[in-house]
Phi, psi and omega in degrees: 000153176253157187241030187283329188260144177279129183295150179291159172282143171256114184256113182259116182265120176047050177298146188266324185237136179299326178300324182288325174295321182292314179292330176292319178295321178295319178296319180301313180301328177302329187234031170073021178262138183220346180279088181260122179241126183241131181250115174049057181301138184298318187264014179079177179205139007284165187230121184291333174294325176296319179298316181296319182285341181289340177050049175105342180283049186297322184295333179287320180289320179296332179268357185295147176246144185251139185226152180273326184226159175294326179302319182289318183298328183252019187302323186265004184276139178260328180225107185249130175248129180256123179276131179198141175264348183272149176287137180241143176277064177224144179266095179220151176294141180250128184229157178268169177304319183292318180293317176305316182296314181296323180290324177287330176296317183289324181289317179296332175296337179271359183092006183271152177265141183232157180206155177236127183251133179240143183266178176303151188296327188272318191248343184078186180291143169285155182301325179297327179288315184293331176302332176285352185263149176279343182208155174252132181260124176235124180275121181295119181220170174297122181301342177288342178204100189257356177295124177233135175307144182306309179296324174300314180297321176294319180301312181297313180296315178298320180298312183296318178300313181297317186290332182292346178253001182287122180257009179289131179299146183305328178213134178216157183251127179278112185287343180067233182261013178245173177224165174303143182292141181280168179295325182294325178289324178291317178299316177302321178289318178302311181296322175300312182295316187289327175299311180293326177291321171304314179299322180279355177082016181290314186282071186215143004283166183305324183289342177265353186300315182300317177300315179298320183292316177302315181299314179302313182300320182293324178300314182289321179297329175294340183278347182051058184299148173263166177309315182295323179298321181293318176300318180296315182291324179294322179297320179298316178298316181297314183298315178298319182293318178296321177293322178295316181295321173303315180296315181299320183284329189271000000 
């Protein structure tokens, strides 16, 4: 992961249950988010249930800031995203968590502050709160059931933020104690195999031999063989050749 960008703030507007604040903080900690802002929590702050539900993500809760209004909580934010599953009569860009993460990465790289705002568990954000946002975030879900737990929503946003900076290849092979085979090792394998195939009469007739050899070599080259693979294959070729000689002599 890279650490070039300042993570976005997570703004919880009028959260109803301390447990939900705690599990949201836990989700934040999973993905490197620590700027928690809480607006007018129903059960007050600090909240012992939040601490219990955070399961050790204490630094997020200890650093949380309390605000009376949304306007105060987002005063320093340059790019604010409001999460909502409801259709709003507002002309605003609608983004997915993935798109929002890329946009926030680009903006924080320029030194801008970003934030994602979540509404109360039961009713969601008020229209006046959404008006303050530059974009609306909508999580793609089955339309038959669009309700998402507060912590789940924070987790999805945090995951996409974290993933947007991940430079790990989608798939990689752990070579262990071996390395990719060199051209010299591959050619030695090819020539070894081709000698035995000539002896066995496989590369026949002669006019087709060059094309057959190229095809065989391309099969192995597509496999991206490692040094250990080459040694194993040469052992296989030797074993088959030895068995053939024994059979011929016996």
